[in-house]
C-alpha positions as CSV (number, residue, x, y, z in Angstrom):
1,M,0.1,0.0,-0.1
2,E,1.3,3.4,-0.8
3,A,1.9,6.2,1.7
4,K,-1.0,8.0,-0.1
5,E,-3.5,5.4,0.5
6,A,-2.2,4.9,4.2
7,R,-2.7,8.8,4.7
8,E,-6.3,8.4,3.3
9,I,-7.0,5.8,6.0
10,I,-5.7,7.9,8.7
11,Q,-7.8,10.7,7.5
12,N,-10.8,8.6,7.8
13,I,-10.3,7.1,11.2
14,K,-12.9,8.2,13.6
15,P,-13.7,11.2,11.4
16,E,-16.2,12.3,14.0
17,R,-13.3,12.9,16.5
18,T,-11.0,15.8,16.9
19,P,-7.5,15.6,15.4
20,Y,-6.1,15.1,18.7
21,N,-8.3,12.3,19.7
22,R,-7.9,10.8,16.3
23,T,-4.2,10.9,16.7
24,D,-4.2,9.4,20.3
25,Y,-6.4,6.7,18.9
26,I,-4.0,5.9,16.1
27,L,-1.3,5.9,18.4
28,S,-2.9,3.5,21.0
29,I,-3.5,1.0,18.3
30,Y,0.1,1.1,17.0
31,R,1.2,-2.1,18.8
32,D,-1.5,-4.1,17.5
33,L,-0.9,-3.0,13.8
34,K,2.6,-3.9,14.7
35,N,1.6,-7.1,15.5
36,G,-0.2,-7.7,12.7
37,A,-3.7,-6.9,13.5
38,V,-6.0,-4.9,11.3
39,V,-7.7,-2.5,13.7
40,A,-10.8,-0.4,12.5
41,E,-9.9,-1.3,9.1
42,A,-6.6,0.2,9.3
43,P,-4.0,-2.0,7.8
44,R,-0.4,-2.5,9.1
45,S,0.9,0.1,6.4
46,V,-0.5,2.7,8.5
47,I,2.6,1.8,10.5
48,D,4.9,3.6,8.2
49,V,3.0,7.0,8.4
50,I,3.1,6.8,12.1
51,D,6.7,6.0,12.2
52,S,7.4,8.8,9.8
53,A,5.5,11.2,11.8
54,V,7.2,10.3,14.8
55,G,10.5,10.6,12.9
56,M,9.7,14.2,12.4
57,I,9.8,15.3,16.0
58,A,12.3,12.7,17.0
59,D,14.3,15.6,18.0
60,D,12.1,16.6,20.8
61,R,13.6,15.8,24.2
62,Y,10.5,13.9,25.6
63,I,10.1,11.9,22.3
64,D,10.6,8.7,24.6
65,I,7.3,9.4,26.3
66,I,5.5,8.4,23.1
67,R,7.6,5.3,22.5
68,Y,6.9,4.2,26.2
69,A,3.0,5.0,26.4
70,Y,2.0,4.0,23.1
71,F,4.7,1.6,21.5
72,E,5.5,-0.2,24.7
73,G,2.3,0.2,26.6
74,K,3.8,1.7,29.9
75,T,1.6,3.2,32.5
76,I,2.3,7.0,33.4
77,S,3.6,6.1,36.6
78,E,5.8,3.5,34.9
79,I,7.2,6.1,32.4
80,A,7.6,8.4,35.5
81,S,9.9,6.0,37.1
82,I,11.9,5.0,34.1
83,T,12.6,8.8,33.2
84,N,12.7,10.1,36.7
85,M,10.1,12.8,35.8
86,E,7.2,13.8,37.6
87,E,3.9,12.2,36.4
88,R,2.4,15.6,35.8
89,T,5.3,16.4,33.6
90,I,4.7,13.1,31.7
91,Y,1.0,13.9,31.4
92,R,1.8,17.6,30.0
93,Q,4.6,16.5,27.6
94,K,2.5,13.5,26.1
95,K,-0.3,15.9,25.4
96,R,2.0,18.4,23.8
97,L,3.8,15.6,21.6
98,V,0.3,14.1,20.4
99,K,-0.7,17.6,19.5
100,R,2.3,17.8,17.5
101,L,1.7,14.6,15.8
102,A,-1.8,15.6,15.0
103,I,-0.5,18.7,13.3
104,I,1.7,16.5,11.2
105,L,-1.0,14.1,10.4
106,Y,-4.1,16.4,10.1
107,G,-2.6,19.7,9.3
108,D,-4.7,22.8,9.2
109,E,-7.5,20.9,10.7
110,A,-5.5,20.1,13.9
111,L,-4.4,24.0,14.2
112,K,-8.3,24.8,14.5
113,E,-8.4,23.0,17.9
């Protein structure tokens, strides 16, 4: 599947939700997609688009929060323990990072939130 088709799938996942919520959902199914599942009609090729978007913000000092929370399925308290950060910081940075990814995935639509 081409990246264009994968992007169209991403655009159509949970269209009634905000870009932030859609991005959060897409990240939450990442592990299932990576393990070969087809979730909400999202084939594994969507992984490439997600990986690309995450790669665009890879230089963010808090990017590991995305990896721990979504790709490894760790809880906020586990992430806080691993990173020696306050849970409040984890929540705040996770939300900020998901917003950045929403802008990458949904463009202008995400900026209107």
